[in-house]
N, C-alpha and C positions, 0 to 999 in steps of 0.2 A: 551692509548690512544681509548677511549669510544665510538664506533660508538653506536645509537639513531634510530632505525626503527618505524615507526607508517603502521599498521593493522588496518583498518578503515572499518565498513558497519554501513547499517543504516534498517530500517523496514519502510512501511508507515501508523506509527500510530507512535501517542505519549503516553509516559508509566507513571505511577502512581512509582516512586521513591521509598515511602515510603511502599505501598503494595506491592514492589516485591522486598521488601530488605529483609523477609524471603525467596524465594527460591535464591538469591544474595548470602547468608550465607551459606545454603544450598549446590549449585553449588560448589563453590570456601570453601570450609571446614575447611583445613588446610592455608587460609590464611588472611591475615588483611585487615578488611571494616572497613572504613568508608567513612559520608557523609559532607561533606561541600562546601562550595561556593569555583569555581575550573575555571581559565578559564572565569570567570565575568558569571560563573550560576553556578545552583546546580548540584553536580555532585557525582557519589560514585565510592570510590578511592579503589582499590583490588590487594593488591598488590604481587607480586611473586604467580600465579596463577600458575606456573605449576612447581613441583618440582625439576624435574633431565631430562634437552634438555639442550641438544649440537649444536650448531653451524655446519655443519660437511662440508658443500661444497659453492662457490659463484658463478654462472656463470664456474661451473667444475674447482675453483681454490680450495684446501682445506686448510681448518680456523677450526683448533679441537678448540671450544669455549668452556665454559657455556653461556649459555643467560639469563637474567633473563627479564620477561615476566610482566606489571604491566600493569591493566584494569581502563579503565576511559568509564564511562555508565553515556548520560544527558538525558533529560526529551522528548525534541524535536525531535521527527522524531527515539527516542530510538537510539539514535547514540550513537554507543559502540569503543573504541577503547584501541589497544593491544599496547604499546611501548615494543617494542626489545632492551635488551641491552648488548653489548658486548662489551669484550678488543680483543684488535687488539696489534700485536706488531706495531715499524715501517718499518720491514722488510714488514709484511705479509700486511700493509695498503698502504705502493707504490704500491704492487702489486694488492690489491682488487679495488683500485681507481677510475681506470676506468670502473669495474666493480659492483659498491657500486649508480646501477640506480633503484628506488622503484620497478620499472617491473623486474629486475632481482633478488632485494634479495627475491620480493612475489612469482614469478612464478620458476627460477631457480637456488633457492637454497631449499638445503637439510639437514635436521636437521634427530637428534637422538635422540624419546621419547618413553618413556614405552619399552625402547629395541629395538625400532624396524624404521629403517632409513623412512624416506619420506617427501613430499616437505611443505616447511614452510608455502603457500598454503591450506595445506588440516586442518589446525586451523579454517582455514571456517564452515567446518566441524563440524570439533568435540572441537570448542566453541562457537560460533558465530551465529551457525544454532540451537546448542542445549540450549543457553542463549537468543534465541528469544525466541525457544518451538515452529517452525513451525513445527513438526512433532503432537504437541499438538493441531495445532490452524486445523492443515487438520482431526484430526480426532475429534473435535469437527464439523467443517463444513459438515463431512458426514453421521454425524447424519441423522435418518429419518426421522428426524420431519424438518432438517432446506432442503432436499435435495429436496421438492417443493419451489421454491423462490416466494414469496410473500411479502408484506407490511406488513402482521403483524410476520412471521417467519423472515424477517430480521431487523426488529428491538429486535425479542427476541435473538438473532445472536449476536448482538451491546452488549447488557446488558450482555449475557452469556463470553463475550470474554474479556469486560470488569473486570468482575468478575474472570475470572479461571489464564483470564493470565496477568490482571491491565493493560491493552493498548487499549485507542480507536481509533480505526483501521481509517481512516478515508476508508469511502464509495464512492462507485458510484453508482447503485439503490439496489439492496439488499447486491451485497456481498462484504464484507474488500479488501482492495485491501493485501492481504500477502504476497508478495515477500519482498525478501529483498535484497540488492545491498552492493559489496564490491569493498574494491580496493586500494593499496599503497595510502602511504599518504608521508611524508615527511622523507626525512633521515637526523640525526645532525651527525656530529663529533664532536668529542671534541678534539683539538687539543693542549690541553693546553700546554703538550711540544715541538711545538711551533718544531713536527718531517716532517713534510710537508713545501714541498715549496709553493709558491706561483708563478702562471704562468701567462700568457694571460686567461686560461680554468676559472679563476676563477675572482670576480668582491666584491672589496670592498662595503658595502652596509652600514657600521656605520659610527655616528659623526667621533668617534675613531680612527683614522686607526690601521689594523693590530689589528679588533678585531674581526668583523663576517664578513665571507663569504660567498659569490650565486655562484654556478657553473650556467657560463655562456647558455651550452649546456645543465641542465637538471636544470631549477629552482624551482627545488622543492630538490635539496640535499644544506644543510648551512653547515658551517665551521666554531668553536667557535674556540677562540686562547684564549679567558679568562677566568676558570674553575667558575668563581665568577659568573661568569654571568647563568651557563647551566640550573638552575632549574626553573629561569625566561623566558629564552629562550623556552625552552620546552612548558609551560604554553604557551607563545608565539604562539608556533605553534600551539595547541590544538586548541588554540579562529578560528585560522585560518582553525584548520579543521574545527571546528563547520559552520563560516560560508560558506564553500564549502559543507559539506552539506546542508546547507538549501535551498545552490541555486540548489544545482543538483539533490536534489528531490525533488524542483520543482518544477523545469522543466523537469523532467521526467513522476513527476503525471501527468503534464500538457498532455502531449507529452501520457500515458494512455486514460485521457480524452478521447484525441483527434481521439484513436483511439476505442475507445466504440462507440462513437459522431459516426465517419463514421459506426459500426458497424450496429448500430441502425437506420443511413440513409435509409443504406441499404433496411434494411427492410420495412423499413414506405414507403420508394418510391413505393418497390415491396408492397403493398398493397393497396396504392394510385395505379396504374399503370393496377393492377386486378379488378378496382372498389371493394372493400371488405367490406360492408357493415353490419360487424360483429362487433355488438351492443357493446359487449365484448369487443371485442380488442380497440374499439377508447377509452370507457371510461377508460380501464387498463390504456391505453397507454397516458392518460391524467395525469393522477393520477402519472405515474412511473417518469412523467418528471417532476411532483412536487418537488417529493421526489430528483430526480435528481438531480432540479434547489437547493436545501436545504444541500443537502450532497455538492458539489461545494461550498454553500457559509460555511458551515465547513471550507473547507480546504483553500476558500479564503481569510479567516479571519485573519486563523492564521498565515500564510505565513507577510499576511501586516501586523499584534502585530508586528513580529519582522523583518519589514525591518528595520528599526535602527540596527540589526546587520549585514546584505549588507551593505560591505564597507568599514566598519568599522575596522579602524586601529587597533591594541591590543596597552593598555594603559603598558605601561612596564615603571617602577621606574628607574632603573640603567640603563640599555642598552639602548642602544641611535641609530635608524637605521638613516641613512642616510636620508633627505628629497627627494631627489631624489627616494629612492627605496621606501619611504610612497607614496608620488604621483603615481608612476607608479603602486604601490598594490592599492590605492583608485580609480583608472581609471579603471585597468581589473574589481575590483566590481562591479565599478557602469556601464560599459558595459554590467554583467553578469545583476547586478539585471535589466534595463533597458528590458534585453530576457527577463528573467520570467515572470514582468509585461504585456510586452506584449502577452505571452505565455497567461497567463490570462483570459486578455480580446479577447483573438480568440476564446475562451474555455463559456467564457459568451455569449459573441456573437453566437458561434454554439448552443447553449443550447436554449437560446433566440428562432432563429431561428427554431431548433427541435420542437417546439412547436407550431409550428404553424399550423400545418396540423390535429392536433388536434382539436383548437378552430373553422376549416372551419368543422368540422367534429361535431360542438355541436350541431345541432338540432336531432343527439339520443339520448342527452341527452332532446332537448328539444320535443321531442315525449314523453318521457317515459312523461316527468312531465306531458304534454297538454293529453295522455291517462287514467291516473290517474283523470283527470279534471272530462272529459268525462264518467268515470264509477260515480264520484258522483252522476255529474249532474243524470246518468241513473239511479242512487237508489235513490236519489229523484224524479223521474220518478215514476220508480213502486210504491213508497207511496201513492203517488197522486193518482194513478192508483189507490190502494188497497185500496183506502180509500173509494168511492163510489160504487166500486164494492162492497166492505165488508157490507156496511150499506142495498145495494138493494139483497142481496142476505139474510138478517137479516128478508125481508118478512115470513109472516105465511102461505104465499098461498106455498113457494116455499115447496120441500121435501127435507130431511134430508141428503138426497142421495144424491143429485143432489147442498144443502150447503156445505157437505166432500171435491164432487171434484170440484165444485169451489175453496173453499179456500185449498185448494191443490195446484189445479192449478196456483193458484195466488200465493201461498209461495214460490210456485218450480221454475216458474219463474227466478228470480232475481236466488236462486241457482242456477241450472242448468247455468245461463250465467257465472255466477262469476266462476265456480268448472272447467268449457270448458277455463275461460282464463287463469286460474290458470295454468290450463295445459299445454295450449299453452305454456303462458310465462316459466313454466321449459323445457321444450321440446324446446326452443327455447334458452332456457338457456346453456342446456347439450351440443345442437347443436357447441352452441359460444366456448363454452368449449372445446368441445373435439379441434374445428380448431386450438386452440389457443394452445392444448399442441404439434396439428401436428408441431406447428412452432416450439416453443420451443424443438422440435423433430429435427427439422432441423439447428438448431443454433447450439445447444451444437451435436449434431456428428461433423460439420463443427466444429466448436473447436478443439474436440476431433482431426478431422486428423490433423489437421496444429501443434496441441502441439506436437504430435508423431512428425510431419517430424521436427517441431524445438529441439526435443529432438534423435531422430537422426543427423543430422547436428552438435550436441553440441559433440558427440560420435567419430566423426571426425575432429574435431580439436587437432591438436599433435600441437598445441601449450600451450594449458594445458596438465598438469602435471596427468598422472593415477592417482591419488588417489584421487584429489579433482571433476576429472572427474566423476568420479565414485558416489562420491559422491552426484552430484548435477542430476547426469540420474538418480540417485537410491529414491531421494524425487522427482523428474518430474513425475517419474513413478508412485507412492504414488498417487498425482494428479489429473493423468490420470486414475486412476480403482478409484478414487472417480467423475471423471464425468463419467464417464463409469457406475458406481453405481445411478446415476442422471441418466441417459440416460433410462436406465434398469425401473427406475423408471417411468417414465413417459409414457415410452410407456406401461407401469399398467397402465393406465387410459385412455388407448384409448377405 
């Protein structure tokens, strides 16, 4: 009897599969790799990515058996899926049946890999994090030229990440959304010898009876009685995983946008309450919100372009699901789709409202343009004054010394005035920049404090295996170190 278990992860970027293919081949040097259409989209499939790996236990139930792990990766959100395949005997299957839940397989199972016992979930650190090149992402972001966020450095960072990591990351303002999310997928049991007796815990979801069943307690556990449908069912499950990722990643990014907008809201409200007349701040705020709006448009159009994937039931040629199961599946996805698009509309509405204070402070921009007009009129006045004065001092009755003094005075007045105005504007700009750096320092210090608290909370999560917990904590620590590096650089700007 064969068991299949999916472990999936995604990032917040779209991946160029062709550009990343050389890296994929280098990352899995001993595996067979092919790119083809699979589960209704282009997919890079890597067979048997780990040579020597054995499953040792599931939820304290010992089961010494070899595991084969295949790897599937897609463009949209960089979705990557590991499919674990292992054989179990009839006696072992009956013992494990109550424990074959996705969470148990991921968090409460142990394996032996590289002659070391570790949790199945630790593959999140050893495979997904390394394949997504998270450490290289943080290394690039930590370069000195990207530490001070501006529109120019943000665009340069975006282009560099696309070149180095083959990923087009979604952005909020200047920063890419660099996190990754992983979790358990479906469990598929291939009971082709009919060794498991179906009871009230199982629901028949096939058109033909005694073909495919769904666990009533955990809907992600499926049991197949006909071996000839195994490959088609596995492909259908992976297509369902693509839909789940699109829905969950869309909702997660919307929640991230809301959190980011909420922090911006606090800062803008404080500046309005303090009657902040920093022209530089309001000018930059308006431009930043324009960038933010365009970044959200990119994300929104990506979700909308794949709206047809949401709620679409996988097409199968031989395996037929019951109408009741298909209708229930479509209804669940329809509700999830509505929720995602409601969140998208809420974010769009929030960005629109966030831009209002910038529009109300447009008088700063109007004042700057007015000053330019005044300076030009003043220059014309100087020229108009200089012409008759120049004619007057050219008379022969005036001594040469008086003429030189008068000419120097005529030409020095505009020079002194415009030099004074230039110095005044420069000092004002430096003062505004200094105030803005202080604002950024305060925000960054608060972000570091919050991230440290979250990392400490992660350390105390007893439900996570120690190996994966240690890997994630270390990764978060690298991110915090990069934030502290940026904070120190901001302080040097004061």
